[in-house]
C-alpha positions in Angstrom: 0.0 0.0 0.0 1.1 3.6 -0.1 0.2 7.3 -0.5 -1.0 7.7 3.1 -1.7 9.4 5.4 -2.0 13.0 4.0 -4.3 14.9 6.4 -3.5 18.3 5.0 -6.8 20.0 4.9 -9.2 18.1 7.1 -11.2 19.8 9.8 -9.8 17.8 12.7 -6.1 17.4 12.0 -4.6 20.6 13.4 -2.4 18.4 15.6 1.0 19.4 16.9 3.3 19.3 19.8 2.9 22.1 22.4 5.7 24.1 23.8 5.9 21.8 26.8 6.5 18.8 24.5 3.0 17.2 24.9 0.7 16.4 22.0 -2.2 18.8 21.2 -5.2 17.5 19.3 -6.0 21.1 18.5 -2.8 23.0 18.0 -2.5 26.4 19.6 1.0 27.1 18.3 0.5 26.9 14.5 -2.2 26.6 11.9 -1.4 23.1 10.6 -4.5 22.9 8.3 -2.9 24.5 5.3 -3.1 24.0 1.6 -0.1 24.0 -0.6 -0.6 27.6 -1.7 -0.3 28.9 1.8 2.5 26.7 3.0 4.7 29.8 3.1 2.8 30.9 6.2 4.0 27.9 8.2 7.4 28.4 9.8 10.1 25.9 8.9 10.6 25.0 12.6 7.0 23.9 13.2 5.7 21.0 15.3 2.7 20.0 13.2 1.9 16.2 13.0 -1.2 16.0 10.7 -2.9 13.2 12.6 -6.5 13.4 11.3 -8.9 11.1 9.6 -6.4 9.6 7.2 -4.0 8.9 10.1 -6.9 7.3 12.1 -7.8 5.1 9.1 -4.3 3.6 8.8 -4.1 3.2 12.6 -7.5 1.7 13.3 -8.3 -0.2 10.0 -5.4 -0.7 7.6 -2.6 -1.7 10.0 -4.8 -4.1 12.1 -6.1 -5.7 9.0 -2.6 -6.3 7.6 -1.3 -7.5 10.9 -4.2 -10.0 11.1 -3.3 -11.5 7.7 0.3 -11.9 8.9 -0.7 -13.4 12.2 -2.5 -16.3 10.4 0.3 -16.9 7.9 -1.3 -15.3 4.8 1.5 -12.7 4.5 5.0 -12.2 5.8 5.8 -8.5 5.6 4.3 -5.1 4.7 5.6 -2.8 2.0 4.7 0.9 1.7 5.3 2.5 -1.7 6.0 6.0 -0.4 4.3 9.3 0.4 3.6 9.4 4.1 2.7 13.1 4.1 1.1 15.6 1.8 3.7 17.2 -0.3 4.2 20.4 -2.3 6.6 21.9 -4.8 10.1 20.5 -5.0 12.2 21.8 -2.1 9.3 23.8 -0.5 7.3 21.6 1.7 7.5 22.5 5.4 5.7 19.3 6.5 9.0 17.3 6.6 10.1 17.7 10.2 11.2 15.5 13.1 7.7 15.8 14.5 5.9 14.5 11.4 8.5 11.8 10.8 8.3 10.7 14.4 4.5 10.7 14.2 4.7 8.3 11.2 7.4 6.2 12.8 5.2 5.7 15.8 2.2 4.9 13.6 4.0 2.3 11.4 5.8 0.8 14.3 2.5 -0.9 15.0 2.7 -2.7 11.7 4.4 -6.2 11.6 7.6 -6.4 9.5 7.1 -2.9 8.0 9.3 -1.6 5.2 9.1 1.8 3.5 10.6 3.5 0.4 10.7 7.3 -0.1 8.0 9.2 -1.9 8.4 12.6 -3.4 6.2 14.1 -0.7 8.7 13.2 2.0 11.9 13.4 0.0 12.6 15.8 -2.9 9.6 18.1 -2.1 10.9 18.7 1.5 12.1 22.2 2.3 15.8 22.8 1.4 16.2 19.7 -0.9 19.5 19.9 -2.6 19.4 18.1 -5.9 23.1 18.2 -6.3 23.8 16.2 -3.2 23.0 12.8 -1.9 22.3 14.2 1.5 20.8 17.1 3.4 19.4 17.4 7.0 15.9 16.2 6.1 17.1 13.2 4.0 19.4 12.2 6.9 16.4 12.6 9.2 14.3 10.3 7.0 17.1 7.7 6.8 17.6 7.7 10.6 13.9 7.4 11.2 12.8 4.9 8.6 15.8 2.9 7.3 19.1 3.2 9.0 20.4 1.1 12.0 18.8 3.7 14.2 15.3 2.9 12.8 12.9 0.2 14.0 12.4 -0.7 10.4 16.0 -1.4 9.6 15.4 -5.2 10.0 12.4 -7.5 10.3 11.2 -8.0 13.9 9.1 -11.1 13.4 9.7 -14.5 11.9 8.1 -15.3 8.5 5.6 -18.1 8.0 7.7 -21.3 7.8 10.2 -19.9 10.3 13.1 -17.6 10.3 13.4 -14.1 8.9 15.7 -12.8 6.1 18.5 -10.3 6.7 17.8 -7.0 5.0 20.8 -5.6 3.1 21.0 -1.8 2.8 23.0 0.2 0.4 26.0 2.0 2.0 25.2 5.7 2.0 21.6 5.1 0.9 20.0 2.8 3.5 16.6 3.7 2.1 17.5 1.2 -0.6 17.1 -2.4 0.6 17.4 -6.0 -0.6 16.6 -9.4 0.8 15.8 -12.8 -0.5 13.4 -15.4 0.6 12.6 -18.8 -1.0 14.8 -17.8 -4.0 12.9 -14.6 -4.6 15.0 -11.4 -4.8 13.2 -8.4 -3.4 14.4 -4.8 -3.8 13.3 -1.5 -2.4 14.6 1.4 -4.5 14.6 5.2 -4.2 12.8 6.5 -7.4 10.5 9.3 -6.5 8.0 11.3 -8.6 7.7 15.0 -9.2 10.4 15.6 -11.8 14.1 15.2 -10.8 16.1 13.8 -8.0 19.8 13.4 -7.2 19.8 9.6 -7.3 18.3 9.1 -10.7 19.1 12.3 -12.5 22.3 14.0 -11.1 24.5 11.4 -9.5 27.5 10.3 -11.6 25.7 6.9 -11.9 22.1 5.9 -11.3 22.3 4.7 -7.7 19.2 2.5 -8.1 20.9 0.7 -11.1 24.1 0.4 -9.2 22.3 -1.3 -6.2 20.5 -3.7 -8.5 23.7 -4.6 -10.3 25.6 -5.0 -7.0 23.1 -7.5 -5.5 22.3 -9.5 -8.6 25.9 -9.9 -9.6 26.5 -11.8 -6.4 24.2 -14.5 -7.8 25.2 -14.4 -11.4 27.3 -17.6 -11.1 24.8 -19.7 -9.0 21.6 -18.3 -10.6 19.5 -19.3 -7.6 16.7 -16.8 -8.0 13.4 -17.9 -9.4 11.8 -14.4 -9.6 12.5 -10.7 -8.8 10.3 -8.1 -7.1 11.1 -4.4 -7.1 9.4 -1.7 -5.0 9.7 2.0 -5.7 7.4 5.0 -5.6 7.7 5.9 -9.3 8.5 4.1 -12.5 12.1 3.2 -12.8 14.5 4.4 -15.5 15.5 1.9 -18.3 19.0 1.6 -17.0 17.7 -0.3 -13.9 16.1 -2.9 -16.1 19.3 -3.0 -18.2 21.1 -4.3 -15.0 18.3 -6.9 -14.6 18.7 -7.9 -18.2 22.4 -8.5 -17.6 21.5 -11.0 -14.9 19.0 -12.6 -17.2 21.7 -13.0 -19.9 23.7 -15.0 -17.4 20.9 -16.9 -15.8 17.9 -16.8 -18.2 14.8 -14.7 -18.1 12.8 -14.7 -14.9 9.4 -13.3 -13.8 9.9 -9.7 -12.8 7.3 -7.6 -10.8 7.7 -3.9 -10.3 5.4 -2.3 -7.7 4.9 1.5 -7.7 2.4 3.9 -6.3 3.0 7.4 -7.8 0.0 7.4 -10.2 -2.6 7.1 -7.3 -5.4 5.2 -9.2 -8.8 4.5 -7.7 -8.1 0.8 -8.2 -4.9 -1.2 -8.8 -3.7 -2.0 -12.2 -1.3 -4.5 -13.6 0.3 -4.3 -17.1 2.7 -6.7 -18.9 5.7 -5.5 -20.8 5.3 -6.7 -24.4 9.0 -7.4 -24.9 10.0 -9.3 -21.7 8.8 -11.0 -18.6 8.1 -7.9 -16.6 4.8 -7.0 -14.9 4.1 -3.6 -13.5 1.7 -3.3 -10.6 0.4 0.2 -9.5 -1.1 0.2 -6.0 -4.2 2.1 -5.3 -4.4 5.6 -3.8 -5.4 6.1 -0.2 -8.0 5.4 1.0 -8.2 2.1 -0.8 -7.3 -1.0 1.1 -3.9 -2.7 0.8 -3.1 -5.4 -1.7 -1.9 -8.9 -0.8 0.7 -9.8 -3.4 1.8 -13.4 -3.5 4.5 -15.2 -5.4 3.0 -18.6 -6.4 5.5 -21.3 -7.5 4.7 -24.1 -9.9 5.1 -27.2 -7.7 6.5 -29.2 -10.6 9.3 -26.7 -11.1 8.6 -26.5 -14.8 6.7 -23.2 -15.2 8.4 -21.0 -12.7 6.8 -18.3 -10.5 3.5 -16.4 -10.9 2.4 -13.2 -9.2 -1.1 -13.1 -7.7 -2.8 -10.0 -6.4 -5.7 -10.1 -3.9 -7.5 -6.7 -3.5 -8.7 -6.4 0.1 -11.1 -3.5 -0.8 -13.1 -4.1 -4.0 -14.7 -0.6 -3.9 -13.0 1.5 -6.7 -12.6 4.5 -4.5 -9.9 6.3 -2.6 -12.2 8.4 -0.5 -13.7 5.9 2.0 -11.8 4.2 4.7 -12.3 0.4 4.4 -13.8 -1.4 7.3 -12.5 -4.9 8.0 -13.7 -5.7 11.6 
């Protein structure tokens, strides 16, 4: 799932931290209910948290549902395809603060085996974004909160169905990019965000997503143990990333490849097949649609390889009503 929670213009999300460090359900320090056109009125050093109806839906409905599926062995982990806040123009959003990030960390810490990739709303749209650098204070805050060794999401906390849990490898200098493998399935989390350009894919001397994919797949190019590949990113990847996958395919043969993104925000999920290779592209639904249960189904005879199956937990084609599961 992805694209949640926004809570930028609701009537009951003027939440923040008071001067004494306590949470206020109705903030008296700032006006946190601001649209993008008036974001300039909000000081950079604000304490808004935007915990309104969207936040409550994730907390009270989405996360408990996903946890319940994991508890009975129907799923193993949770992937979020980016955008945990409402954004703005590139480098201008004042919603990316320690207070909002901590709010979302506390929220998602209730989810079992939760992993997150950046979205443009909480990455290149954040105030002060420097496209010519791989780092700035807000990006380092994101990494420390959601991916680095200081984060509760750095590694899985709960064993998978069948026992054990895979080790999550993270790219040096870019811990928001991850890789792990389970049952001969290679799973990547990459940093490709929407809203025009970013350092990682457009300015860096090499595409850092492609470099990470190449690094991890090359370690298996002699043994060729993978049966399928899954890649998560907020936005569609650049062709050079798939070039690195093709290099692995040249050594090991073509495999089923699933790319999961969320930047287009459709009312219902869509899946398309690339006409020239074995790639499928899955676009997750916009909030407030329910999460998707994505499964890799393996042919028990070993002759036909892996298949990708998608189960939509909320069949209503809408992103405006919070699904009710209990």
